[in-house]
N, C-alpha and C positions, 0 to 999 in steps of 0.2 A: 372047649371051644372059646378062642380070644372073641371078645366083643369087636365087631367090624368098626365101631367107632372109633378105635383106638389103633386101627390099622395106618401105617406109614406110608407114604410113597416112596419107594428104594432110592436113594442117592444115585444109584446107578442107572435108573430110568432115567432120572433128571439130567445126568450129565449126557446120556445118548440123546436125549431131546434138544439139549443145548447145541449140539453140533448137527443135529439134522439139517439136511438141506430142502426138506419137504415142507417146512412151515413158512414163519415169516421172514422177510428178508433182512439181513443185517446191513444196514446203510448208513446209521448213525456214529458220529464221532464224538470225542470228547466235549467239543464245544456246542455239539447239536444238542448233546445231554444237559450240559448247564445251563442254555437256553431254554429247553423245555422246562427245567426246574423254576427258572426266573419267570418264565412265562407263565407258570401254574400258580405261581406264590403271590407275584406282584399285580394286585387286581383290587377286588372291592376292599381289602383290608385297609390298604394305604389311602385309597380315595374316600372311604365312607366311616370306617370304623376308628379310626385314629381319633378324629374330632369327638366323635360320641365317646369314646373311653374317657379321654382328659376330661371332657365337661361334666361327666357323670359320677366317674369313680375316682379317676388318679390325679387330674391336674396336670401341671408340668412333667409330673414323675411318671406319665404314661410310658416316656423313654425307657425308665426302668423296667416298666411291664414287659415292653418290648424284649429286654434282655431276658426277665425270668422265661417268657415263652420261647426265647430263642434257645434257652439253656435245655429246656424240655425236650424240643426238637432235634437240639444237637445230639443228646444221649441215645433219642432213639434213632437218629440219622447214622450215628457210628454203627449202631447194630445192624441197620437197613443195608449199609454198605458192606459189612461182612457178608450177608446174607446174599446180597446181589452179585457181588464178585464170585461167590462160591455155587451160586445156583443161577446161571443167567438165563432164566426162563421169565415169560411173561407172567403176569399174575400177582406181583409183588408178595405181600404179606399172606396173602392166602396160599400160595406157592411154598411160602416159608414154613408156614403152620403146618401143611400136609406133609412135610419131610421131617418135622421134630415133633410135634405133638399129635400128629393124626387126623384121621377124615373129619372126625365130629369138630374139633376146633378149627380145623380148615374151612370146613363148611360156614360155621357161625363168622368166622371173620370174612371170608367172601362175601357173605350175606349183608354182614355189616358195611363192608367196602362200599357197597350199592349206595348207602346213606351218603358217604362221602362224595363220589363221583358222579353219580348220576343227578344227584339232588343239588349238588354244589355247582354243576353246570346248568342246571334249571334257575336256581337262584341267582348266578352272575349274569344269565342272559337277561332277567328281569331289570337288574341293575345297569347293564348295557342299553337296554331300550331306555331307561331315563335319560341317561346322558344324551344318547343320539337324539330323542325327541326334544330335548332342549337346545341342543346344537343346531339343529335343522330351524327351530321355532327362532331362537334368540340371535343366533349369528348368520344365519341363511334366509330367513323370513318365510320358512316352509313351514306351515302348520298344518300337522296330521290330525284327522278326526279323533277327537278325544275319546270316542266310543271304542278306538282301536289300540289304546296306549297302556291299558293297565288289566289287572285280573279281572275275569268274569264276575261282575255284579259289584265291583268297585263303584262307590258313588264319588264323581268328581265334582269340584265348584270353581268357578272360573274367578280367580283373586286378581288382584292388580298385576301379580308375579306370574300370572299363567295358571292352567289349568292342574290344580293340586287334589289328593284324595281328603276327602271331608272328614277329619278327626275331630275329637273333643277338643284337642289342643289347639288345633288350627281354627276351631269354631272361637274359641276364648281368645287366641292372639288378635281375630278380625273384630271382635267386640271391644278390646281394649282401644281400639283404633276408629270405633265408632261405627263399624260395618256388620250388619247381622247376614251371617252366612245364607239364611233362607230367602233373602233378598237377591242373592247372585245367581246367574245361571248355573244349572245342574244339570250332571248326565250320569247315566249308569252304564258301565262300560261292558262291551260284550267279550273281548279278547285282548290281549297284549300281542299284537301283529308284529311289531318289530322283533320282539324276543323271539317269536316263533321263526322269524326270517333267518336271523343270525345263526340259530342252532340247525336250520336246513341247511345253510350255506357251508357251515363248518362239518356237517355230515357228508355232503357231496366231496368236500376237499378229502376227508380221511379216508371215504373209499376210494377216493384216485390214487393215494399212495402216502406212504411215512414220509418218504425223501420230500414229495411236495409240501406236505403238512409242516415238517420240520422248516424248511425253507422260509415259507410264509411265517411262521412262528418266529425264526430269526430276525426277520424283518420288522415284526410288530415288537419285539423286546427292544430292539434298538430304539424305536420311535418314542416308547413309553418311557425307557430309561432316559432318554434325551431330554424329554419334557420335564422328567421329576428332577433331573441334575439342572437345569434351567432354574426350576423354581428355588432349589436349595443355594444355587450359587448367587442369583440375583436377590433372592429373598433374605440371604442372610445381611445385607445391607440395611435391612428394615426392622431388624430386631430390636425391641425394647427390653431390655434386661429386667426391667421393673415387673415383667410378666411373668417372669420366672420365679418371682418370690411372692409366697412360700412355695418352694419347690415341689413339697408335699404338702397340700393343704391338710388342716386340721380335721379329724374326723367330727362328723356331725351327731355322733352318738348312736348312728347306726351302722352295724357290722358291714363294712364294703362301700361306705360312702365316705371317700377320702382316708386321710390316713393312711397307714401300712395296708391294712386291710383292703382299704379302696384299690392300692396298687395290685395286690394280689387279685382282686375280683376283675380288674381291668386285663390282667394277664390272661385270664380264662376266657373274656370276651374278645381280646383281639387275638387270641389262638387261631381264630377263624383266618386271621391274615397270614399264617405259615402253612396252611394247609396247602398240599400241593407238591412240595418237594419229594414226599414218598412216590409222587405219579413217576418220577424218573424210573422206578425199580419195575414198574410196568412195562417199559420199553426194553427191558434187559434182552430179551430174544430178538431186538433189532439193532442192538449195538454192535458194531465191527469188533471192539476189543473189549467185552464186559468186564473182564477180570482186572483191568488197569483203569478203564474208563466211567464203570458204575460210581465207584467211591468218587470219584471228581465231579460227577455231574449232581450227586446227592449233596454232598459236603460242600461244592463249590457254591452252588446256586443258595444254599442255606445260608452260607457265609455273605454272600453279595447283598442278599435281601435283607439279612439283619443289619448291616452297615447303612442301607438306603433307609430303612423304616427309622433308625435312631436318628440319623439327620434331618429326615422329613419331620419328624414330632418335634425336634428341637425348635426348628425354623419356624414352624406352625405355631406353636404356643409361645414363641417368642415374639412373633408378628401381632398375633391376636391373643385377648385374654381368654384363657381356656374356658370360662363361662360363655362365651359367645360360640363354641365349636359345636355344640350339639345340633349338627344338620346332616343332611346328605351329601354335602360337599363343602367340606371343612377347608379344603386347600383353596377353593372359590372364596370362601370368607376372609381368609388370611391375606389373599391377592388384594381383596376389597378395601381392607383394613390398611394395607400399605398405602392405597390412594393411585393417585395417576401415574406413579413411578412404575408399579407394576401391571397396571390394566392391561397393557399390551399381551400380557402373558395369559389372560381368561381363556380365549379361544383354545390356544394351544395346550392348555391344562385339559381341556374337554376332551380333545383330539387324544391325549394321552391317556385318558381315562378309557376312551371308547376302544384305543389299541391295545390297553393293558387287559381289559374285561373279555376282549375278542380273544386273546391268547390264552386266558385262564379257562374259558369254554372249549377251545379246541383241545387243551390237555386233558381236562376233566373226562370229556366224552372220549378222549382216546383211551385214557387209563381204564374205563368202565368197561369198553369194548375188548380188552386185554384180558382182563379179570373172567369176564364170562367166557372168552375163547379158551382159557386155561381150564375153567372149571367144566365146561362141556367137554375139552378134549380129554379129560379124566372120567367122564361119563357120571360126573355129578348135576350136570346141568344138560338141558334139551341139546340134542346132537346137532342141530343146525347152527347153533351159536359157534361152532368149532370150523365151519365151512371156510376156505381159504380162495379168494378171487383168483381165478387162473391167470389173469394177465397183471393185477395189480399188486397180488400178494396181500392184502389186507382181508381181515375178518369181515367180510361184507354183511352177511346176514346179521351178526351180532352189531354191527356198525349202524345198519339202517333201522332195526328194533331198537336200539338204545337211543338213537337220536329222535326216532318218532315219538317215544314215551317222554323224552326230555323236553322235545317241542310242545308237546300237548300239555306237559306241566306248567312249563314256563308261560304258555300262552293262557291258562285258565286259573292258576293258582296263585296268591299273593305272596310276596318274597319272605314274609315272616313265617308263613307255613312252610315253604320249600326249606329255608334253612334251619329249621328248628333242631333237625337230627345229624346235621352236616357233624358238626365238633365230636360228637358221643361216638360216630361210627369211626373217625379217625383215631380218637384218643385210644378206644379199645383195640385197633389195629396197631398203634404205637407199642402198647403194653404187651400184647402177644408176641410181637417180634422181638422184645428185649427179653422175655420169658424165652422164646424160641432159642435166641443165642445162648441162654445159660443152658437151658437142656441138651442142645446138642454139642457143647463143648464138653460136657461131662459124659455124654452118651457115646459120642463118636470122636474121641479127642485127636485122631490120628488123620482126619479129612484134610485134603488140601486145602488151604484157606489163603488166598491170594491178598486179602486184605484181613486183618485182625483187628477188631475190637480193641482199642487200648485200656490199660488200667483194669484187666478182668479181674473179678467178677464187679467191680465198683461201676463202672459205667452203666451196664445193663441194670444194675439194682436201682442206680440212681434214675434211669429213664424210668422204671416202673414206679418208683415214688414220686416223681414230678408229674408224670401224665396222671397218675391217680390223683394227686392233689388239685391239678387242673381242674379234672373231671367233678370234684365234689363240689366246686363253684357252679356248675351248669343248673339250669332250671330244673326242678324235681320232676315237672311234667314231661321233660325229654326224656327221663328214664322210663316212664310209664309208655310212652310212644315207641321207644325204642323195644320194648319187650313185647309189645304187639307186633312190630315189624319181624322180630326174631321167630314170633309163634308161627307167622305166616311161612317163614324160611324151614322151620322145622318140618311143616306139612309137606312144602314140596320136598324136602330131603326123604322123608318117609314113605311119601307116594311114587317118586321116581329115582332121586339119587342113591337110596338105598340099594336098590334091584340093577342100577346100571352101571355102579361103580367099578372101575378098572382094578383100584388096588384096596 
């Protein structure tokens, strides 16, 4: 008797499900899918991580780091595109793994994807809160109670720049200015209310319908791309090319601290900036013409975002010395460095950041609900998660529970804890999708493939190598926490999924 962990979901069943009229509504076109991808990708990465990666690891060569990360994503993206066109079902990498490598791998990847979508949504909500609080305070003169703007138990101190988390670095910086942190007003926070509020509103929107959610996302994507392009266009005039010399700062003697190893280290850090293009594949069952449009959505959004990232990093490091960009708002630092000529752009950058982070939250939570829907539909996860709303045609129970968990996490936990596992969950999914393309090409070579990964088997092999290489640069603690997470998933599988799986 064969081990059920290796049971594969039949392609005939997947084909039948993709054409079913009783599931999710097919309302998304090519441009909706590209906008979903752009909406998911452009967020915390460009508004926060770019400056930190330049200042700590790569210098102006952070531009090269973006290209390296993009190549790793591109190889995986081509493999995703082949699967998404061939298997236009909600569930992304989970569904592909079930069709190619069996139930056991599918469960692992589905459980790992929760790290990407659920916790990425919560992480970005915390970043969204920071920009909103700053915009309300400094641009509109509305100060929210400090007890309600950060994770539970966070100590905030009131500095001349406003309320900030009391860290050793901040205390030292204040001391150099002759200010003792202990002499300043301090509070201990109760919860991050703005972060909880945005997830609540996004959850309501997702329950209402995918078409309405996509329309909202399209508007938000236009807003944030407009703001970013304004920064690139007007900021280009203030570039001082001396800030690009040396383009790759000399290594400090420590691996990963500048030099070429620093460029590679930065590529692992900013990999978070590309997380999200795979979320397009979770909407495959809601695409009007998935065989043609899914590759456009996945590869089109990845291409657009790579160009945007390269331009922004060039302008940012050209205006401000890279050593000054280790901040939560590096674009704002660059604008300030340019002087009065760009000061008018500052509030619009905050609006663009708020819009950008809003769309990321929406797409991340949407992606998670579709993965839960697929796992539940296969009997591997609890049955209520596959319930479809009679009127709206959305997975209502899955959306409510996902939104509630994300809302609680974003309100109570700090951004560092939330973001710890996002990259490893994503990289694991990318690697397994590349492996899946290799497996299925050899096991079932005669399947109809509307889109084929080019240069087979070179592209999927390079995808595996590149993603594994990026993963090596992650914090070792991340691997330990991920192991604990997968252990919890294994318990759920053996208690519930093993006995209720349909295939």
